[in-house]
N, CA, C and O atoms as CSV, one atom per row, in Angstrom:
chain,resi,resn,atom,element,x,y,z
A,1,MET,N,N,-78.747,82.235,-46.864
A,1,MET,CA,C,-79.340,81.029,-46.363
A,1,MET,C,C,-79.735,81.272,-44.910
A,1,MET,O,O,-79.021,81.928,-44.151
A,2,HIS,N,N,-80.880,80.731,-44.550
A,2,HIS,CA,C,-81.380,80.866,-43.185
A,2,HIS,C,C,-81.637,79.482,-42.621
A,2,HIS,O,O,-82.196,78.619,-43.298
A,3,TYR,N,N,-81.234,79.277,-41.396
A,3,TYR,CA,C,-81.430,77.997,-40.721
A,3,TYR,C,C,-82.601,78.115,-39.761
A,3,TYR,O,O,-82.832,79.170,-39.171
A,4,GLY,N,N,-83.341,77.018,-39.610
A,4,GLY,CA,C,-84.436,77.022,-38.662
A,4,GLY,C,C,-85.020,75.643,-38.501
A,4,GLY,O,O,-84.620,74.692,-39.172
A,5,ASP,N,N,-85.973,75.553,-37.599
A,5,ASP,CA,C,-86.660,74.294,-37.330
A,5,ASP,C,C,-87.924,74.249,-38.173
A,5,ASP,O,O,-88.848,75.030,-37.944
A,6,ILE,N,N,-87.977,73.348,-39.140
A,6,ILE,CA,C,-89.106,73.252,-40.068
A,6,ILE,C,C,-90.404,72.891,-39.340
A,6,ILE,O,O,-91.493,73.112,-39.871
A,7,THR,N,N,-90.293,72.340,-38.133
A,7,THR,CA,C,-91.496,71.989,-37.368
A,7,THR,C,C,-92.026,73.159,-36.544
A,7,THR,O,O,-93.090,73.050,-35.934
A,8,ASP,N,N,-91.302,74.270,-36.519
A,8,ASP,CA,C,-91.732,75.459,-35.781
A,8,ASP,C,C,-92.428,76.416,-36.748
A,8,ASP,O,O,-91.799,77.299,-37.330
A,9,ALA,N,N,-93.728,76.224,-36.906
A,9,ALA,CA,C,-94.497,76.974,-37.903
A,9,ALA,C,C,-94.459,78.479,-37.668
A,9,ALA,O,O,-94.441,79.251,-38.627
A,10,ILE,N,N,-94.447,78.901,-36.428
A,10,ILE,CA,C,-94.451,80.338,-36.129
A,10,ILE,C,C,-93.159,80.999,-36.598
A,10,ILE,O,O,-93.202,82.063,-37.216
A,11,SER,N,N,-92.016,80.388,-36.314
A,11,SER,CA,C,-90.748,80.992,-36.732
A,11,SER,C,C,-90.571,80.941,-38.247
A,11,SER,O,O,-90.031,81.875,-38.839
A,12,VAL,N,N,-91.023,79.858,-38.875
A,12,VAL,CA,C,-90.943,79.763,-40.337
A,12,VAL,C,C,-91.807,80.847,-40.975
A,12,VAL,O,O,-91.375,81.524,-41.908
A,13,SER,N,N,-93.017,81.006,-40.474
A,13,SER,CA,C,-93.929,82.015,-41.006
A,13,SER,C,C,-93.379,83.425,-40.827
A,13,SER,O,O,-93.447,84.233,-41.753
A,14,SER,N,N,-92.842,83.731,-39.663
A,14,SER,CA,C,-92.307,85.071,-39.428
A,14,SER,C,C,-91.069,85.336,-40.275
A,14,SER,O,O,-90.864,86.461,-40.731
A,15,LEU,N,N,-90.241,84.317,-40.492
A,15,LEU,CA,C,-89.068,84.478,-41.346
A,15,LEU,C,C,-89.483,84.766,-42.788
A,15,LEU,O,O,-88.905,85.638,-43.438
A,16,ILE,N,N,-90.471,84.046,-43.284
A,16,ILE,CA,C,-90.953,84.260,-44.651
A,16,ILE,C,C,-91.531,85.661,-44.801
A,16,ILE,O,O,-91.279,86.330,-45.803
A,17,LYS,N,N,-92.300,86.113,-43.818
A,17,LYS,CA,C,-92.868,87.464,-43.862
A,17,LYS,C,C,-91.782,88.525,-43.800
A,17,LYS,O,O,-91.902,89.580,-44.423
A,18,LYS,N,N,-90.715,88.247,-43.045
A,18,LYS,CA,C,-89.633,89.217,-42.862
A,18,LYS,C,C,-88.789,89.380,-44.118
A,18,LYS,O,O,-88.515,90.506,-44.532
A,19,ILE,N,N,-88.371,88.273,-44.735
A,19,ILE,CA,C,-87.429,88.371,-45.855
A,19,ILE,C,C,-88.086,88.312,-47.229
A,19,ILE,O,O,-87.450,88.643,-48.230
A,20,LYS,N,N,-89.353,87.894,-47.292
A,20,LYS,CA,C,-90.120,87.835,-48.545
A,20,LYS,C,C,-89.315,87.210,-49.694
A,20,LYS,O,O,-89.015,87.880,-50.682
A,21,PRO,N,N,-88.969,85.925,-49.557
A,21,PRO,CA,C,-88.126,85.273,-50.566
A,21,PRO,C,C,-88.872,85.011,-51.879
A,21,PRO,O,O,-90.095,84.876,-51.893
A,22,ASN,N,N,-88.127,84.942,-52.965
A,22,ASN,CA,C,-88.694,84.557,-54.257
A,22,ASN,C,C,-88.792,83.043,-54.381
A,22,ASN,O,O,-89.662,82.524,-55.081
A,23,GLU,N,N,-87.898,82.341,-53.699
A,23,GLU,CA,C,-87.873,80.879,-53.741
A,23,GLU,C,C,-87.576,80.347,-52.346
A,23,GLU,O,O,-86.910,81.001,-51.544
A,24,ILE,N,N,-88.085,79.143,-52.070
A,24,ILE,CA,C,-87.819,78.476,-50.797
A,24,ILE,C,C,-87.384,77.051,-51.097
A,24,ILE,O,O,-88.045,76.339,-51.852
A,25,TYR,N,N,-86.266,76.637,-50.502
A,25,TYR,CA,C,-85.774,75.272,-50.647
A,25,TYR,C,C,-85.788,74.605,-49.278
A,25,TYR,O,O,-85.233,75.145,-48.321
A,26,ASN,N,N,-86.405,73.458,-49.178
A,26,ASN,CA,C,-86.433,72.689,-47.941
A,26,ASN,C,C,-85.303,71.664,-48.008
A,26,ASN,O,O,-85.402,70.674,-48.733
A,27,LEU,N,N,-84.240,71.899,-47.258
A,27,LEU,CA,C,-83.083,71.007,-47.264
A,27,LEU,C,C,-83.076,70.079,-46.050
A,27,LEU,O,O,-82.049,69.492,-45.711
A,28,ALA,N,N,-84.221,69.957,-45.408
A,28,ALA,CA,C,-84.334,69.061,-44.256
A,28,ALA,C,C,-84.308,67.613,-44.738
A,28,ALA,O,O,-84.794,67.296,-45.824
A,29,ALA,N,N,-83.734,66.745,-43.915
A,29,ALA,CA,C,-83.662,65.323,-44.253
A,29,ALA,C,C,-83.922,64.491,-43.008
A,29,ALA,O,O,-83.767,64.971,-41.885
A,30,GLN,N,N,-84.312,63.261,-43.210
A,30,GLN,CA,C,-84.503,62.355,-42.087
A,30,GLN,C,C,-83.143,62.018,-41.491
A,30,GLN,O,O,-82.183,61.771,-42.222
A,31,SER,N,N,-83.064,62.009,-40.181
A,31,SER,CA,C,-81.769,61.819,-39.527
A,31,SER,C,C,-81.238,60.394,-39.635
A,31,SER,O,O,-80.037,60.185,-39.462
A,32,HIS,N,N,-82.078,59.416,-39.911
A,32,HIS,CA,C,-81.609,58.032,-39.985
A,32,HIS,C,C,-81.228,57.593,-41.397
A,32,HIS,O,O,-80.943,56.417,-41.623
A,33,VAL,N,N,-81.220,58.511,-42.328
A,33,VAL,CA,C,-80.881,58.173,-43.716
A,33,VAL,C,C,-79.378,58.139,-43.871
A,33,VAL,O,O,-78.876,57.874,-44.964
């Protein structure tokens, strides 16, 4: 599992290029829920 800021497109893109995952799960949630 890798943690990151979903709003930081550059870091998300570089992470995807680096690890080349077969699947991606977005576990981000709204903080007021």
